[in-house]
C-alpha positions in Angstrom: 41.7 36.7 17.4 44.0 39.1 19.3 47.6 39.5 18.2 50.7 40.0 20.4 50.3 43.8 20.4 46.7 43.5 21.4 45.4 44.3 18.0 42.8 42.2 16.3 44.4 40.1 13.6 42.5 40.2 10.3 41.0 36.9 9.3 41.9 35.9 5.8 39.0 36.1 3.4 38.1 32.8 1.7 39.2 32.5 -1.8 36.6 32.4 -4.7 37.7 28.9 -5.3 36.9 27.9 -1.7 33.5 29.4 -1.9 32.7 27.6 -5.1 33.8 24.3 -3.7 31.6 24.8 -0.7 28.7 25.7 -2.9 29.1 22.5 -5.0 29.4 20.5 -1.8 26.1 21.8 -0.5 24.4 21.1 -3.8 25.7 17.5 -3.8 24.7 17.0 -0.2 21.2 18.4 -0.5 19.6 15.5 -2.4 21.4 13.1 0.0 19.8 14.8 3.0 16.5 14.8 1.2 16.8 11.1 0.5 17.7 10.4 4.1 14.6 12.3 5.2 12.4 10.4 2.8 14.0 7.1 3.9 13.3 8.0 7.5 9.6 8.7 6.7 9.3 5.4 4.8 11.0 3.5 7.6 8.7 5.1 10.2 5.7 3.9 8.2 7.1 0.5 7.8 7.7 0.2 11.5 4.1 1.3 12.1 3.0 -1.4 9.7 1.0 0.8 7.3 1.3 3.1 4.3 -0.3 6.5 4.9 -1.8 8.9 2.5 -3.6 8.5 -0.8 -3.1 5.2 -2.6 -0.4 4.7 -5.2 -2.0 3.0 -8.2 -0.3 0.6 -10.6 -2.5 -0.6 -13.5 -1.2 -3.5 -15.6 -2.3 -4.1 -19.2 -3.4 -7.6 -20.0 -0.3 -8.4 -22.0 1.9 -7.4 -19.0 0.3 -9.4 -16.3 2.0 -12.2 -14.5 0.8 -15.7 -13.8 -2.5 -16.2 -12.0 -2.5 -16.2 -8.2 -3.9 -19.0 -6.2 -5.0 -17.7 -2.8 -6.2 -20.1 -0.1 -7.2 -19.6 3.5 -9.9 -20.0 6.1 -12.1 -17.0 7.0 -12.8 -15.9 10.5 -16.2 -17.7 10.2 -14.4 -20.9 9.4 -15.2 -21.1 5.7 -12.6 -22.3 3.3 -11.6 -19.8 0.6 -9.9 -20.6 -2.8 -9.5 -17.9 -5.3 -9.2 -20.3 -8.2 -12.8 -21.2 -7.7 -13.8 -17.6 -8.5 -12.0 -17.4 -11.8 -14.2 -16.1 -14.6 -14.9 -12.8 -12.8 -12.8 -10.2 -11.1 -11.7 -10.5 -7.4 -10.8 -7.7 -5.1 -8.3 -8.6 -2.3 -7.9 -6.0 0.5 -5.0 -6.3 2.9 -5.8 -4.6 6.3 -5.9 -4.7 10.0 -8.2 -2.9 12.5 -6.0 -0.3 14.1 -4.4 0.8 10.8 -5.4 4.5 10.2 -5.5 4.4 6.4 -7.5 1.1 6.6 -10.1 2.9 8.6 -9.9 5.8 6.1 -10.6 3.6 3.1 -13.3 1.4 4.7 -16.3 3.5 3.6 -15.0 3.4 0.0 -14.6 -0.4 0.1 -18.1 -0.8 1.6 -19.6 1.4 -1.2 -17.7 -0.3 -4.0 -18.6 -3.8 -2.7 -22.3 -2.9 -2.4 -22.3 -1.8 -6.1 -19.9 -4.2 -7.8 -20.8 -7.4 -5.9 -24.1 -7.3 -7.8 -22.1 -7.2 -11.0 -20.2 -10.4 -10.2 -17.1 -9.0 -8.5 -16.0 -11.0 -5.4 -14.3 -9.3 -2.4 -12.1 -10.9 0.2 -10.1 -9.2 3.0 -6.8 -10.5 4.3 -6.1 -9.3 7.9 -2.5 -9.3 8.9 -2.8 -8.9 12.7 -6.2 -9.2 14.4 -8.0 -11.9 16.3 -11.6 -12.5 15.5 -12.9 -9.9 18.0 -11.1 -6.8 16.8 -11.7 -7.8 13.2 -15.5 -8.2 13.8 -15.6 -4.9 15.6 -14.0 -3.1 12.7 -16.4 -4.7 10.2 -19.4 -3.8 12.3 -18.2 -0.2 12.7 -17.7 0.3 9.0 -20.5 -2.0 7.7 -18.1 -4.3 5.9 -20.1 -7.4 4.9 -17.6 -9.4 2.8 -15.4 -11.9 4.7 -11.7 -11.8 5.7 -9.0 -14.3 6.2 -6.7 -13.9 9.2 -3.1 -14.0 8.1 -0.9 -13.2 11.2 1.9 -15.4 9.9 2.0 -13.9 6.5 1.3 -17.2 4.7 -1.5 -15.8 2.5 0.5 -12.7 1.6 3.6 -14.9 0.7 1.4 -16.8 -1.8 0.8 -13.5 -3.7 4.2 -13.9 -5.4 5.5 -10.5 -4.3 2.4 -8.5 -5.3 2.1 -7.2 -1.7 4.9 -6.1 0.6 4.3 -7.3 4.2 4.6 -3.8 5.5 2.5 -2.2 2.8 -0.9 -2.1 4.5 -3.4 -1.3 3.3 -3.0 -2.8 -0.2 -5.8 -3.6 -2.6 -5.3 -6.0 -5.5 -7.7 -6.4 -8.4 -7.4 -9.8 -10.0 -8.8 -10.2 -13.5 -11.1 -13.0 -14.7 -8.0 -15.3 -15.1 -6.8 -14.6 -11.6 -3.9 -12.3 -12.7 -3.1 -9.1 -10.9 -4.6 -6.3 -13.1 -4.2 -3.4 -10.7 -2.7 -2.6 -7.3 -3.4 0.2 -4.9 -0.8 0.7 -2.2 -2.2 2.9 0.6 -5.8 4.0 1.2 -8.0 3.2 -1.7 -10.2 5.9 -3.2 -13.7 5.0 -4.3 -13.7 6.6 -7.7 -10.2 5.1 -8.5 -11.3 1.6 -7.4 -14.5 1.9 -9.5 -12.5 3.0 -12.6 -10.1 0.1 -12.2 -12.9 -2.4 -11.8 -14.8 -1.0 -14.8 -11.7 -1.6 -16.9 -11.4 -5.2 -15.8 -15.1 -5.9 -16.2 -15.0 -4.5 -19.7 -12.2 -7.0 -20.6 -14.3 -9.9 -19.4 -17.4 -8.7 -21.3 
């Protein structure tokens, strides 16, 4: 700033107290900005309808499991499905849709685990949140998925899972124990070794 006599007026230096206050303000603001960034990322994924990245695993010990689920529906092939008829052995429920990138990422793992564990008495069922029969069948053919799926565009099947699956958390994989209770949940793309480990635990309980 130029003063009346044409000389530059000296700017007052900030006091030490002002600098400290500014520093504390930035420290307080930093986690808020980080939280906003993370919230934006989560919101973007929710709008896209899927959860990207590696799966987040929750394993529930037998004494902490909620009441058994009762899942009913009709598969793309027109067959009735009732999870209560499968009690006595574990059941894997995979929530997916064809254009979901992490669903495509996890498909080979699900195929491999199904091929191995179906022979050990573990049942598998998909729940498709968006697709008509054509896109669903194309996905299954591309990735060699042979277990059936239930179309659930209205969210009726997911709502019967008692909050175990968020409508926007696709893919999600649930493992039900022999009593039909949720023993484990993978939110995001399932990893083969993780899924096998979780199933081994549940199978050991039933032995």
